[in-house]
Structure formats: C-alpha cells, structure tokens
C-alpha positions in Angstrom: -3.4 -2.3 -22.3 0.4 -2.7 -22.3 2.7 -2.2 -19.6 1.1 -1.7 -16.0 2.4 1.7 -15.1 0.4 4.3 -12.6 1.9 7.8 -11.5 0.7 9.1 -8.1 0.3 12.7 -6.9 -0.6 14.1 -3.3 -2.4 16.9 -3.3 -2.9 19.4 -0.4 -6.6 21.3 -0.4 -5.4 24.4 0.9 -2.2 24.6 -1.6 -4.2 22.9 -4.5 -7.9 23.9 -3.9 -8.2 25.3 -7.5 -6.7 22.5 -9.1 -8.8 19.8 -7.5 -11.7 21.6 -7.7 -10.8 21.9 -11.9 -9.9 18.0 -11.5 -13.4 17.3 -10.2 -15.0 18.9 -13.5 -13.2 16.9 -15.8 -16.2 13.9 -15.5 -15.4 12.0 -19.2 -11.9 10.9 -17.7 -12.3 11.5 -13.5 -13.2 8.5 -11.5 -13.6 8.6 -8.0 -13.0 5.8 -5.6 -15.8 5.1 -3.8 -15.1 2.2 -1.4 -11.0 1.7 -1.3 -7.8 3.6 -2.0 -7.0 0.7 -4.3 -9.4 1.4 -6.9 -7.3 4.2 -8.0 -4.9 1.4 -9.5 -7.7 -0.3 -12.1 -5.4 -0.1 -15.2 -8.4 1.3 -17.2 -9.0 4.4 -15.2 -7.0 7.1 -17.0 -7.5 9.6 -13.8 -8.4 8.5 -10.3 -9.3 10.6 -7.2 -8.9 9.3 -3.4 -10.6 11.8 -1.2 -9.3 11.4 2.6 -12.7 9.9 3.5 -12.4 6.7 1.3 -9.3 5.6 4.0 -12.4 5.4 6.4 -14.9 3.2 4.5 -14.3 -0.5 3.4 -10.5 -0.6 4.8 -11.0 1.6 7.7 -9.0 -0.5 9.7 -6.1 -0.4 7.4 -6.9 3.5 6.9 -5.6 3.9 10.5 -2.0 4.3 9.0 -3.2 7.1 6.7 -5.0 8.8 9.6 -1.7 8.4 11.6 0.8 9.5 8.9 1.7 13.6 7.6 -0.6 12.7 4.6 -3.8 12.8 6.4 -6.5 15.3 4.8 -4.4 15.1 1.6 -5.9 14.0 -1.8 -4.6 11.2 -3.6 -4.3 11.1 -7.2 -3.3 8.4 -9.6 -3.0 8.5 -13.6 -1.8 6.7 -16.2 0.1 9.1 -18.1 2.5 11.6 -16.1 0.6 15.0 -15.4 2.7 18.4 -15.9 0.7 20.4 -13.4 1.4 18.5 -10.3 4.8 17.4 -8.3 4.5 13.7 -8.7 5.3 11.7 -5.6 6.3 8.7 -7.5 5.0 6.1 -9.5 4.0 2.2 -9.4 4.8 -0.5 -11.8 5.2 -4.7 -12.2 8.4 -6.3 -12.4 9.8 -9.6 -11.9 11.4 -10.1 -8.1 12.7 -12.9 -6.2 13.1 -12.2 -2.4 16.3 -13.6 -1.3 14.2 -15.3 1.8 10.5 -14.9 3.3 10.1 -14.2 6.6 9.9 -16.9 9.3 8.1 -16.9 12.6 11.0 -16.1 14.4 11.7 -13.0 12.3 8.4 -11.8 12.8 8.8 -12.2 16.6 12.3 -10.1 16.4 10.2 -7.3 14.2 7.6 -6.9 16.9 10.1 -6.9 19.9 11.4 -4.0 18.4 11.5 -1.2 21.2 10.2 1.6 18.5 7.0 -0.5 17.8 4.8 1.1 20.3 5.8 4.5 18.6 4.7 3.0 15.3 1.6 1.6 15.3 -1.4 3.6 14.4 -4.8 3.7 16.8 -7.1 1.3 15.4 -4.8 -0.9 13.5 -5.7 -4.3 15.4 -9.5 -2.9 15.1 -11.2 -5.8 13.0 -15.0 -5.7 12.6 -16.8 -8.7 12.5 -17.3 -8.9 9.1 -13.5 -8.7 8.3 -12.8 -11.5 10.9 -15.1 -13.5 9.2 -13.5 -12.9 5.5 -10.0 -13.4 7.0 -11.0 -16.6 8.4 -12.9 -17.9 5.5 -9.7 -16.3 3.0 -7.0 -18.5 5.2 -9.3 -21.9 5.0 -9.7 -21.6 1.1 -5.8 -20.8 0.9 -5.3 -23.9 2.9 -3.4 -21.8 5.6 -3.6 -23.0 9.2 -2.9 -20.5 10.9 -5.0 -18.4 13.6 -6.0 -14.7 12.9 -3.9 -13.5 15.5 -1.0 -15.3 13.9 -1.7 -13.8 10.5 -2.4 -10.4 12.0 1.4 -10.8 13.6 2.4 -11.0 10.0 0.4 -8.3 8.7 2.0 -5.8 11.4 5.7 -7.1 10.7 4.9 -6.6 7.0 4.3 -2.8 7.6 7.1 -2.6 10.1 9.5 -3.8 7.7 9.2 -0.6 6.0 10.1 1.7 8.9 13.3 -0.4 10.2 14.1 -2.9 7.6 15.0 -6.5 8.6 14.4 -8.1 5.3 15.8 -6.2 2.2 18.1 -6.2 -0.8 20.6 -3.7 -2.0 21.0 -1.7 -5.1 24.7 -1.2 -6.3 25.1 1.9 -4.9 24.2 0.1 -1.5 20.7 1.7 -1.5 18.3 -0.5 0.8 15.4 -1.4 -0.7 12.8 -3.2 1.6 10.3 -5.9 0.3 7.1 -7.7 1.3 8.1 -10.0 4.1 5.7 -13.1 2.8 3.6 -13.7 0.0 0.1 -12.2 -0.3 -1.7 -14.6 1.8 0.1 -13.4 4.6 0.2 -9.5 4.2 -2.5 -6.7 4.2 -3.3 -3.2 3.0 -0.4 -3.1 0.3 -1.8 0.5 -0.7 0.1 2.0 2.8 3.2 1.1 0.9 2.0 1.8 -2.8 0.8 5.7 -2.0 4.0 6.0 0.4 2.3 6.1 3.7 4.9 3.8 5.1 8.1 3.5 3.4 8.6 6.7 2.1 12.3 7.3 3.2 13.3 4.7 0.5 13.3 5.4 -2.8 12.4 1.8 -4.3 10.2 -1.0 -2.3 9.1 -4.4 -3.8 5.6 -5.1 -2.8 3.5 -8.8 -2.6 -0.1 -7.5 -3.6 -2.6 -8.1 -0.5 -5.5 -10.3 -0.9 -8.0 -7.2 -1.1 -6.2 -5.7 -4.4 -7.7 -7.1 -7.0 -7.6 -4.2 -9.2 -4.1 -5.3 -10.8 -3.1 -8.8 -12.2 -0.1 -9.9 -11.4 1.9 -13.5 -12.0 3.3 -15.5 -9.4 6.6 -13.7 -10.2 5.6 -10.2 -10.2 6.1 -7.9 -7.5 4.4 -4.0 -7.6 7.9 -1.7 -7.5 7.3 1.7 -6.0 9.9 4.1 -7.5 9.9 7.7 -5.4 10.3 10.6 -7.9 12.9 12.3 -5.4 
C-alpha cells in the first residue's frame, strides 16, 4: 500500500450541496461510513464520506465533541489523494515519535482542575452505555491494566483537554507548540476528535496515539498519527 496518508476535507451542506450530490454518485470509488468516523481512515478506501449522523451511532458518547463543535452538521470527506475541487483542512500520516514523557496521575488531576474545564466538556461525554462499560472493562483486563473505568475516564478526558490547553507538548524550532497524546493507546479514547480537527484545530501539528477502537490504521509501537493542518 505504500506510505499511509489521508487528506481531510470538511464540507458545509449548504455551501457544498451540489458537490456532495456529485460525490454521492461516484459509487465505484466512494465509501460511506456506516458505524464510526474512523472507518474513513481504512487505507484501501480511496474516497470516504462521513455524514453527520455517523457521529451518533457506534461512538455516540465520543461524538459529543462533534455535536458541541462548529463542525456540527458538516460532512467529512477523507481521501487517499488530494482533491482539487475543495479546500483541504489538513492531512494525517504516520511518523515515528517519542514523547518526552507521559502523563502521571498528578498531571491528570492538574488538567482536570483547570477552571476552564466546565466550559469545554460537551454534554454526553460521560454517558457510557452498558455495552461500552463492559467492553472497556474487558479491554483493561485483557491489557493487564489495574485501573477502574472512572480512573481511565479521567485519562480520556485529560487527554482531550491537552489539545485545548496543552500541558504535555513539544516545540518546533520556530517555537510552535505541538501537543501530543498524554498516554499510550490503552488510556486514550476517540482519537478521531483530534485526527479530524474537532479539538486542537488551533495547532498546526499534533501527534496522536491511536485509540483502542482505531482498527483501520496499522501502526508500529514507535509510530504516532501526525495530523498537519493545511493552513
């Protein structure tokens, strides 16, 4: 398959209604996400469309960030090759990255204690379904992680907040802040929120550990998803 790269576009249904209609006609190339936004990242899918309602399905709790954002109601298009008809939001690739350090419990407490947190957290973010409670607990057991769901949820939340007001980050030579996932895969959730720029859009570059549900992108232990904003 070669190097992994996906180009990301956000389309407003009013401004791009005709273009979306034309895109839907391309049944040979177009894949329409059925359950979750990250299905658009599967390498063999040349062009993928994520309709707004997809964020309410399999990952409804995680989709609360989309529903609370300025992207609500917009369509997401993800492609293997750059499109000339639309202005790109950015792209995602794989890159070796070694975080200087990972978050401790003390870091998480400090992040969650920030006075800005209540203004940022979306309604529904903490609403675990019975199925998800069972799935997360089973995953933690399988991974040998001795933490409760509530403890891990604190890490989930702090990880997202790190892309709003970063505590763990690196800097480019020019001084630009580059936030990264505060923990490894087992203790992060819904990487799609950062991959597609719903959180952290103000940062030109982000490094993301894949979340447990991101099964469509194969990474090595040293690889992170590098998200680069187009402008």
